[in-house]
C-alpha positions as CSV (number, residue, x, y, z in Angstrom):
1,M,98.7,107.2,97.9
2,K,95.1,107.6,98.7
3,V,93.4,106.9,102.0
4,I,89.7,107.1,103.0
5,I,89.3,107.5,106.7
6,Q,86.0,106.7,108.3
7,R,85.5,107.3,112.0
8,V,83.6,104.2,113.2
9,K,82.0,102.8,116.3
10,E,83.0,99.3,115.1
11,A,84.1,97.6,112.0
12,N,85.0,94.1,110.8
13,V,86.2,92.4,107.6
14,Q,85.3,88.9,106.6
15,I,86.7,86.5,104.1
16,D,84.7,83.4,103.2
17,N,82.3,84.2,106.0
18,E,85.0,84.3,108.6
19,I,85.9,87.5,110.5
20,V,89.6,88.1,110.0
21,G,89.8,91.6,111.5
22,K,87.6,93.5,113.9
23,I,87.8,96.7,115.8
24,N,85.7,98.8,118.1
25,K,86.0,102.6,118.1
26,G,88.5,103.9,115.7
27,Y,89.2,104.3,112.0
28,L,88.3,102.1,109.0
29,L,91.0,102.9,106.5
30,Y,90.8,102.1,102.8
31,V,94.3,102.4,101.4
32,C,95.4,102.6,97.8
33,F,99.0,102.7,96.5
34,E,99.7,104.2,93.1
35,K,102.7,103.7,90.8
36,E,104.7,106.7,92.1
37,D,104.2,106.1,95.8
38,T,107.2,105.7,98.1
39,L,108.0,105.4,101.8
40,T,107.8,109.2,101.9
41,N,104.1,109.0,101.1
42,I,103.6,106.3,103.8
43,N,105.4,108.4,106.5
44,A,103.3,111.4,105.7
45,S,100.1,109.4,105.9
46,I,101.1,107.7,109.2
47,K,101.7,111.1,110.8
48,K,98.4,112.5,109.5
49,I,96.4,109.4,110.6
50,R,98.1,109.4,114.0
51,D,97.6,113.1,114.7
52,L,94.3,113.8,113.0
53,R,91.9,115.2,115.6
54,I,88.4,113.9,114.6
55,F,87.2,112.4,117.8
56,E,85.0,114.5,120.1
57,D,86.5,116.1,123.2
58,Q,84.6,116.8,126.4
59,A,83.0,119.9,124.7
60,G,81.7,117.8,121.8
61,K,84.2,119.3,119.3
62,M,86.4,117.2,117.0
63,N,89.6,117.8,118.9
64,T,90.9,114.4,119.9
65,S,93.3,112.1,118.1
66,L,93.1,108.4,117.5
67,L,95.7,107.7,120.2
68,D,94.0,110.1,122.7
69,A,90.6,108.4,122.1
70,N,92.2,104.9,122.5
71,G,91.0,104.1,119.0
72,E,92.0,101.2,116.8
73,V,92.5,100.8,113.0
74,L,91.0,98.4,110.5
75,S,93.1,98.7,107.4
76,I,91.8,97.5,104.1
77,S,93.7,97.5,100.8
78,Q,91.6,99.2,98.1
79,F,93.3,99.6,94.7
80,T,90.0,100.9,93.1
81,L,90.6,104.3,94.7
82,S,93.2,104.9,92.0
83,W,90.5,105.7,89.4
84,D,89.6,109.4,89.5
85,G,86.3,109.0,87.6
86,K,87.0,111.8,85.2
87,K,86.8,109.8,82.0
88,G,84.4,107.1,80.8
89,N,82.2,104.8,82.6
90,R,84.4,101.8,82.9
91,P,87.0,102.3,85.6
92,S,90.7,102.1,84.7
93,F,93.3,101.2,87.2
94,D,96.3,102.2,85.2
95,K,97.5,104.4,88.0
96,S,97.5,101.6,90.5
97,M,100.8,100.2,91.7
98,H,101.6,96.6,90.6
99,P,100.1,94.3,93.3
100,D,103.5,92.8,94.2
101,K,104.9,96.2,95.1
102,A,101.7,97.5,96.6
103,E,101.5,94.6,99.0
104,V,105.0,95.4,100.3
105,L,104.1,99.0,100.9
106,Y,100.7,98.1,102.4
107,N,102.4,95.8,104.9
108,K,105.0,98.5,105.7
109,F,102.1,101.0,106.2
110,N,100.4,98.7,108.7
111,E,103.7,97.9,110.5
112,L,104.4,101.7,110.9
113,L,100.9,102.2,112.3
114,K,101.7,99.5,114.9
115,Q,105.1,101.1,115.7
116,N,103.1,104.3,116.6
117,D,101.2,102.3,119.3
118,I,98.1,101.8,117.2
119,N,96.2,98.5,117.4
120,V,95.9,97.5,113.7
121,Q,93.7,94.8,112.3
122,T,93.7,94.1,108.5
123,G,92.0,92.1,105.9
124,C,94.0,90.1,103.4
125,F,95.7,91.9,100.5
126,G,94.1,91.1,97.2
127,A,91.3,88.9,98.7
128,N,87.6,89.3,98.1
129,M,86.5,90.8,101.4
130,Q,83.3,91.9,102.9
131,V,83.6,94.9,105.1
132,Q,81.0,96.0,107.7
133,S,81.1,99.1,109.7
134,I,79.0,101.5,111.8
135,N,80.2,104.9,110.7
136,D,80.3,107.4,113.6
137,G,78.9,110.8,112.6
138,P,79.2,110.0,109.8
139,V,82.7,111.3,109.6
140,T,84.6,110.4,106.5
141,F,87.7,112.0,104.9
142,Y,89.5,111.5,101.6
143,L,93.3,112.0,101.8
144,T,96.0,112.0,99.2
145,F,99.7,111.9,99.8
């Protein structure tokens, strides 16, 4: 499982020129499931995302979590993260989980975020989406589980 976390001032996702998900301050997450991923990977990622302290505290240090900052999440499925870029110039997505299985895990991932008192907005799994964001910092992290 791979997740890119971008701390944002705001973000939205559109499908066919219609906004289907929008957040203010929080995380824009790009989420990729690979063939070997399980609920264990999801649980580890939820804990990390929930507890990661990358919002500024009163002293201006990255020391505040998403929940403490009253942040939200815009979660976007992103199978293209499965390519590691080591070989060739044409990406291969052989490591990606089959879409039917990945969609189930993606929905579970988002549901578990919600169960952790996080406001979650999403795009539509497998759709052609246009994502807009204002990256705050910029602060971006690449996580693997």
